[in-house]
N, C-alpha and C positions, 0 to 999 in steps of 0.2 A: 774942348768940350768933354765933359765927364762921361765915362761909360756907365751904363745903367744895367743893374742886375735885379731880377725878381727872385726872391728866396721864399719858397713855399714851406710851410711848417705844418706837420701833422702832429697834433698835440692832444693829450687827454683834455676833456672838457673842463676839468678843475685846475689845469696847469696855468699858472700866471707868471712863472719865472723865466721860462725859455724866451718868451716874447719880450723880455726886458734885457736879459743878460747877453743873448747872442746879438741883438741889434746894437747893444752898447759897445760890444767888441768890434763889430764891423764898422760902426760909425766912428770909432776912435782911431781908425787907421790913418797913417800920415797923409796929409793933403796932397802930396805930390803924386799919389796914385790916381787922383782924379776919377773917383768912383762914386756912384750913387747906388744905394741898396734900398729896395722896398721890400716889405714883409707881408706875406699873405698866409692866413691860417685856415685850417680845416680841422674840426674837432671830433674826437671820439668820446663817447660817454664813459666817464669813470670818476667816482667820488672817493671810494675807499680803496686803499692799496691792498687788495686781497687777490689770491690766485684766481678765484672765480670771476671777479670783475675784470682782471687783466686779460683773461681769456676772451671774455665777451667783447671787451674794448678792441682787441686786435682784429677781431672779425670785420671791423668797419674801416680798417686802414686802407684797403684797396679802393673803397668808394672815395675816401679822402684824396688819394693820389689822382684818381680820375678827375675829381672836382678841381683840384689845384692845376692839373694840366689844362683845364679849360682856360686858365689865366695865362697859359704859356710861361710858366715859371722856368727859370734857368737851372734850378737845382731844388730838390726837395729834401727836407730833413725830418725824419721820424724821431720825435723827441720824447721817448719814454723808455729809459734804459731797462727798467724792470719789466715793462710790458713785452719787450723782446725776450729778455733772458728767462722769463717765466714760461716761455714756450718750449724750452729745451736747449741744450748746448748747440752752438753753431747756428741758431735760428736767424741771426742777423743776415747771414748770406742769402738764405731763402727769402727773407722778408725784402731785402733790397732788390733782389732779382724780380720777384713778382710785382712789386710796386713800380719798378722801372717799366716792366712789361705793360702795366696799365697805362702809363703815360704814352708809350709807343702806340698802343692800340687806339688811343684817343688823338693821335696825330700831334701830340705835344711832348715829344720825347725829352726827358730830362734825367740826369743822373740822380740817384737817391742814396742818401746816407742814413744810417740809424745811429742814435747816440751809443747804443751798445756796441755796434761794430766799430764806431769811431774810437771808443775807449780801448777796445781790444787792440786795434791797429796802432793806437798811440803808444801802447806798451811795447809793441813790436818795433816801432820806429825808434824808440828810446832804448831798445835792447834791455828792457827791464824784465828780469826773470822772477824777482821777488818784490811784492808790493804791500804797502799798508794802506788801509782805506777806511773812510767814514761813510756810513750809509744811514738814511733815515728810517729804513724799513724795520718791520718786525724781524725777530731772530730767524724765523724759517725762511723768509724771503731773502734775507741777507745771506743765508747759507746757499740759496739759489744763485746769488751773484758769485759767491766764492767758488761754487762748483763750476760755474760757467767759465770763470777765469782759469781755473785749473785744467778744464778740458782744453783750453786754448794754450796750455803750457806755461801759465803763470801761477806762481805759488803766492797765496795770500799769507804773509807771515804774521800779521796782526790786523785787528779790525775793531770798530766800535759800531754797534747797531743802536740807533737812537730810539727805535720802536715807536714810531709815530704813524699810525695807520690812516689818519685823516689827511688826504692829500692837500687840502687847503691849509691845514695846520703845519704841514711840512714847509710851505712857502713862508710861513711866519717865523721859522727858526732863525735865531740870531746868529748870523755868520761870524760875528766876532768871537763866538764861543768855539769855533772850529780850531783855532790856534791852541786853546787850552786842551781840547779833546785830543788833538794830534800829539801834544806833549806827553800824553799818557800811552801812546802807541810805541811799539818797538820799531822805531825808524832806523835804528842802527843796522838792523838786519835787512832793510829794504833798499831796493834800487830806485823806487819812485814812490810818491805819495799821492793817492787819489783823495783830494780834500772833500769832494762831494761826488758820490757815485750816482747822483740823481739830478736830472736837469730842473727839478722842482725845488731842490734845496739850495738857497742862495749861497754863493761862495766867491763871486768874482772879485770883491774887494779884498779878499784874504789870500788869494792864490800866490801872488808875488811875494807877499810878506812871509807866507809859510815856506816858500822856496828859499828865500833868503835866510830864514831862521834855521831850517833843517838841512840845508845844503843838498837837497834832493830835487830832481825834476818833480814839479808839483803841478797838478792840473785837475780838471773836473770833467764831468760828462759834457757840460756846456762848452768848455774851452776845446775839448777834443772834437766836438761836433763843429765848432767854428773853424778849426783847422781844416776839417774835411770839406766844408762848404767852400772855403777859399781854394783848396787844392783841386776840387772837382771843377771849379770855374777857371782853372789855369792861372790863378792869381798868387802873388806872393802871400805867404802866411805870416806876415808880420803884424802883430798887435802889441803895442807898447804896454809894458807892465802887466802882462798876462801869463808870465812864466816862460820857461825854456821852449816848450812845445810851440809857442807862438812868437818866437823871436825872429822868424823869417828864414832861418837856416835849415830847418828840417826838410822841407820839400826840395830845396836846392841840393841837399846831400843825396836824397833819394833819386833825383833825376840824373845824377852823375855816377850812380852805382852801376 
C-alpha cells in the first residue's frame, strides 16, 4: 500500500507554475517508492513583482500557514523566492520559523520550507561558492537576490535579469530560451548554475539539458524546493532527469556527515 503525503503550498495569487512543476517532479519519482502526493494551496495576493506588493503579500503568509494546517498537511512550502528575499538578508529563517509556529499553534504541526531558503541551502549542499543565475525580475529586485546570496556567502559571478514585472507574463516565458541565455553567462567561473531563480519562471524541461551542456550542477528555485519537501518528509530525494541536486545522493551524503 502506498504511503500518502499532503503537500501544502503557500503561493502568490498570480503564481501558476509552482503547482505544475513541483507536482510533476514528485509524481515522476520511481514507482518502487510507493508514494502518493496530494497538493493543497493557499494564496497571497500579488500581481506585479514590486517591492511594495511583495511586502503586502508576505503579511498574509501566516494566515496561509494556519489555513493549510487545518488540512493537516505533512509539509508546507512557501513558494515565492523574491517575496522572501525582498524582506532582507536571512529572512527565510525567520519566515520558516514563524510559519511553523503557526502550524503548531493550530495543532497541525508541519515543517516549513521556503524557496529562498531551499535555494540558499542547495548551494551550501553543493559547496558552490560562485554561481551564475537567470532571474525574471527587474534589475533592482535582481540586485536584491544577488545581495541575499552574497550575504549567505555565495558570490554571483554573472547574471541575466529578464525584467518582466507582470507575474503572469513571467509564467509565459519560454523556457527553451534559457539555454541560449545561459550560453551568454560566464559559467566558466561558476560552481553552479541557477537556471531559474523564481518558482514562477518555467525551467523544469531545461534543467537536465543545461547541466549536461555546461557541466555544472544546475537547478532552479522549484527543484531546490522539491528537494527540501522530500528531505523534510524523510524520503529519498531522487527525481529522474532533474539535475544532480535531485539524483537521490545529496541527502544520503548529508546524513552520513
